[in-house]
C-alpha positions as CSV (number, residue, x, y, z in Angstrom):
1,X,125.5,190.1,7.5
2,X,126.4,187.5,10.0
3,X,129.3,188.0,12.2
4,X,131.4,185.0,12.8
5,X,131.4,183.9,16.4
6,X,133.3,181.5,18.5
7,X,131.3,180.4,21.6
8,X,133.0,178.8,24.5
9,X,130.9,177.1,27.2
10,X,132.9,176.0,30.2
11,X,131.7,174.2,33.3
12,X,134.2,174.3,36.1
13,X,135.1,171.2,38.0
14,X,133.9,170.9,41.6
15,X,135.8,169.0,44.3
16,X,133.9,167.5,47.3
17,X,135.8,167.3,50.6
18,X,134.8,164.9,53.4
19,X,136.7,165.7,56.5
20,X,136.8,163.0,59.3
21,X,138.1,164.6,62.5
22,X,140.8,162.8,64.4
23,X,139.5,160.9,67.5
24,X,141.4,160.9,70.7
25,X,140.3,159.1,73.9
26,X,142.5,159.1,76.9
27,X,141.9,157.2,80.1
28,X,144.1,157.7,83.1
29,X,143.7,155.2,85.9
30,X,144.6,156.5,89.3
31,X,148.0,155.4,90.7
32,X,147.9,152.5,93.1
33,X,149.0,153.8,96.5
34,X,149.7,151.5,99.4
35,X,150.7,153.1,102.8
36,X,151.6,151.1,105.8
37,X,152.4,152.7,109.1
38,X,154.2,150.4,111.5
39,X,153.3,151.1,115.1
40,X,155.7,153.1,117.2
41,X,157.7,151.2,119.8
42,X,156.9,152.5,123.3
43,X,158.9,151.3,126.2
44,X,158.1,152.3,129.8
45,X,160.6,151.7,132.6
46,X,159.3,152.4,136.0
47,X,160.2,151.9,139.6
48,X,157.3,152.2,142.0
49,X,157.5,154.7,144.8
50,X,158.2,153.3,148.2
51,X,157.3,154.6,151.6
52,X,159.0,153.0,154.6
53,X,158.0,153.8,158.2
54,X,160.4,152.5,160.9
55,X,158.7,152.5,164.3
56,X,161.3,150.3,166.0
57,X,162.5,153.1,168.3
58,X,159.0,154.2,169.2
59,X,157.9,150.7,170.0
60,X,161.1,150.1,172.0
61,X,160.2,153.2,174.1
62,X,156.8,151.6,174.9
63,X,158.6,148.3,175.9
64,X,157.8,146.4,172.7
65,X,161.3,145.2,171.9
66,X,162.8,142.2,170.2
67,X,164.6,139.6,172.3
68,X,168.0,140.8,171.1
69,X,167.1,144.4,171.9
70,X,165.9,143.4,175.4
71,X,169.2,141.6,176.1
72,X,171.3,144.5,174.8
73,X,169.3,147.0,176.9
74,X,169.6,144.9,180.0
75,X,173.4,144.4,179.5
76,X,173.9,148.1,179.0
77,X,171.7,149.1,182.0
78,X,173.4,146.5,184.2
79,X,176.8,147.8,183.3
80,X,175.7,151.4,184.0
81,X,174.2,150.4,187.4
82,X,177.4,148.4,188.3
83,X,179.5,151.5,187.5
84,X,177.2,153.7,189.5
85,X,177.4,151.3,192.4
86,X,181.2,151.3,192.3
87,X,181.3,155.1,192.2
88,X,178.8,155.3,195.1
89,X,180.9,152.9,197.2
90,X,184.0,154.9,196.5
91,X,182.2,158.1,197.5
92,X,180.9,156.5,200.7
93,X,184.4,155.2,201.5
94,X,185.8,158.7,201.1
95,X,183.0,160.1,203.4
96,X,183.7,157.5,206.0
97,X,187.4,158.2,205.8
98,X,186.8,161.8,206.6
99,X,184.7,161.0,209.7
100,X,187.2,162.8,211.9
101,X,186.3,166.1,210.3
102,X,183.2,166.5,212.5
103,X,180.7,165.4,209.9
104,X,177.9,162.9,210.2
105,X,178.7,160.7,207.2
106,X,177.0,157.6,208.5
107,X,173.6,159.3,209.0
108,X,173.9,161.0,205.5
109,X,174.8,157.7,203.8
110,X,171.9,155.9,205.7
111,X,169.4,158.5,204.7
112,X,170.5,158.6,201.1
113,X,170.4,154.8,200.8
114,X,167.0,154.4,202.5
115,X,165.2,156.8,200.1
116,X,164.1,155.4,196.8
117,X,164.3,157.3,193.6
118,X,162.0,160.2,193.2
119,X,158.7,159.3,191.4
120,X,158.0,161.1,188.2
121,X,154.6,161.7,186.8
122,X,154.2,161.9,183.1
123,X,152.7,160.3,180.0
124,X,155.0,157.4,179.4
125,X,153.5,156.3,176.1
126,X,154.6,159.4,174.1
127,X,157.6,158.4,172.1
128,X,160.5,160.8,171.9
129,X,160.9,163.1,168.9
130,X,162.3,161.5,165.7
131,X,161.8,158.0,167.0
132,X,159.6,157.2,164.0
133,X,161.8,157.2,160.9
134,X,160.0,157.9,157.6
135,X,161.8,157.4,154.3
136,X,160.2,158.1,150.9
137,X,161.6,157.1,147.5
138,X,159.5,158.7,144.8
139,X,160.7,156.1,142.2
140,X,160.7,157.1,138.5
141,X,159.0,156.6,135.2
142,X,161.1,156.6,132.0
143,X,159.4,156.5,128.7
144,X,161.1,155.9,125.3
145,X,159.3,156.3,122.0
146,X,160.9,154.9,118.8
147,X,159.0,156.2,115.8
148,X,159.0,154.2,112.6
149,X,158.7,155.7,109.2
150,X,155.7,154.9,107.0
151,X,156.2,152.4,104.2
152,X,154.8,154.0,101.0
153,X,154.5,152.1,97.7
154,X,153.4,153.9,94.6
155,X,152.6,152.1,91.3
156,X,152.0,154.6,88.5
157,X,149.6,153.4,85.9
158,X,150.3,154.7,82.4
159,X,147.6,156.5,80.5
160,X,145.6,154.5,78.0
161,X,145.5,156.6,74.8
162,X,143.4,155.5,71.7
163,X,144.1,157.7,68.7
164,X,142.3,157.5,65.3
165,X,143.9,159.9,62.9
166,X,141.7,162.2,60.9
167,X,141.2,161.9,57.1
168,X,140.3,164.1,54.3
169,X,138.5,162.3,51.4
170,X,138.3,164.2,48.1
171,X,136.1,163.3,45.2
172,X,135.1,165.1,42.0
173,X,131.5,166.2,42.4
174,X,131.3,167.9,39.0
175,X,133.6,167.1,36.1
176,X,134.9,170.2,34.2
177,X,133.9,170.5,30.6
178,X,134.8,172.9,27.8
179,X,132.6,173.2,24.7
180,X,133.7,175.4,21.7
181,X,131.1,176.3,19.1
182,X,131.9,178.0,15.8
183,X,129.1,180.0,14.2
184,X,129.4,181.5,10.7
185,X,132.8,180.1,10.3
186,X,134.0,177.2,8.3
187,X,137.1,175.3,8.8
188,X,139.6,175.4,6.0
189,X,142.4,173.3,7.1
190,X,144.1,175.1,9.9
191,X,142.4,178.3,9.0
192,X,138.9,179.5,9.2
193,X,136.8,181.5,6.8
194,X,133.5,183.1,7.1
195,X,130.6,181.1,5.7
196,X,127.9,182.7,3.6
């Protein structure tokens, strides 16, 4: 006896996938940087130091005088001698007026007038103290620095981006199939019956 059979052979469909990865390339150019530093302004104001030495009095003591100074000194000295002479004459007149007081005024006056001034010995070329005048002005130095800010210019460069999107490509590598086989069955319209 043969058993009726229905055989089904199926082949599944197979999909093939091809994946293309996305591509990204990025290039970043460095920024353009320009820096300019203006020079600082430096001003220097100065007054030179001065040293003055005035030897006029020391030179005058040695006899080295200007014409005006000689004239002034002689006028002053002449006036002093004139006043001394007047005072001496008055004193001598007073002494002579008192001759009756048993004195010897004539001999005393004659002796005093016959003697010259007493001689002095010394180093005449040494000037008196403080006859040389020294004056020193140290002057000054003033500095002024004016700083100037740097000039900075920055130009940013945008990145260059190249993008290729990815893809997925599908294709049917194997088509599906379905085969149905009837064994020991016979079709009878819509029904089946076993065959002998």
